[in-house]
C-alpha positions as CSV (number, residue, x, y, z in Angstrom):
1,X,-19.6,7.9,-9.2
2,X,-19.9,4.4,-10.6
3,X,-23.3,2.8,-9.8
4,X,-23.1,-1.0,-9.4
5,X,-25.8,-3.5,-8.9
6,X,-25.5,-6.0,-6.0
7,X,-24.4,-8.7,-8.4
8,X,-21.7,-6.6,-10.0
9,X,-20.4,-5.6,-6.6
10,X,-20.3,-9.2,-5.5
11,X,-18.2,-10.2,-8.5
12,X,-15.8,-7.3,-8.0
13,X,-15.5,-8.1,-4.3
14,X,-14.5,-11.7,-5.1
15,X,-12.2,-10.8,-8.1
16,X,-10.1,-7.9,-6.7
17,X,-8.3,-10.0,-4.0
18,X,-7.5,-12.6,-6.7
19,X,-6.0,-10.0,-8.9
20,X,-4.0,-8.7,-5.9
21,X,-2.7,-12.3,-5.2
22,X,-1.6,-12.6,-8.8
23,X,0.4,-9.3,-8.5
24,X,2.1,-10.5,-5.3
25,X,2.8,-13.9,-6.9
26,X,4.3,-12.4,-10.0
27,X,6.2,-9.5,-8.6
28,X,7.3,-10.8,-5.3
29,X,7.6,-14.6,-5.5
30,X,8.1,-14.8,-9.3
31,X,11.5,-13.1,-8.9
32,X,12.9,-16.3,-7.5
33,X,12.4,-18.0,-10.9
34,X,14.6,-15.7,-12.8
35,X,18.4,-15.5,-13.2
36,X,18.7,-11.9,-12.1
37,X,19.1,-10.5,-8.6
38,X,16.1,-9.9,-6.4
39,X,14.5,-6.5,-6.8
40,X,13.1,-4.8,-3.7
41,X,11.4,-2.2,-5.9
42,X,9.4,-4.9,-7.8
43,X,8.6,-6.6,-4.5
44,X,7.3,-3.3,-3.0
45,X,5.3,-2.7,-6.2
46,X,3.7,-6.1,-5.9
47,X,2.8,-5.6,-2.2
48,X,1.4,-2.1,-3.0
49,X,-0.8,-3.5,-5.8
50,X,-2.1,-6.2,-3.5
51,X,-2.9,-3.6,-0.8
52,X,-4.8,-1.5,-3.4
53,X,-6.9,-4.3,-4.7
54,X,-7.8,-5.8,-1.3
55,X,-8.7,-2.3,-0.1
56,X,-11.0,-1.8,-3.1
57,X,-12.6,-5.1,-2.3
58,X,-13.2,-4.1,1.3
59,X,-14.7,-0.7,0.3
60,X,-16.9,-2.3,-2.4
61,X,-18.2,-4.8,0.1
62,X,-19.3,-1.9,2.3
63,X,-16.7,-2.3,4.9
64,X,-15.0,0.6,6.7
65,X,-11.3,1.1,6.7
66,X,-9.5,2.2,9.8
67,X,-7.7,5.1,8.2
68,X,-7.4,8.3,10.2
69,X,-7.6,11.6,8.4
């Protein structure tokens, strides 16, 4: 298990959503700037990456996710 200080955790909590936003911007909305047809697979990958990074930020911040097991 990775042990983080409060400062390290705060930086990661702020950075992870930003990285997720870059993934969505590049893979979902960036496709409109190219000459090829729109790819739903790339769009889904961008949304999945965004979900992963935002989830990590919530978990690192000490929040609880509402996932049933």
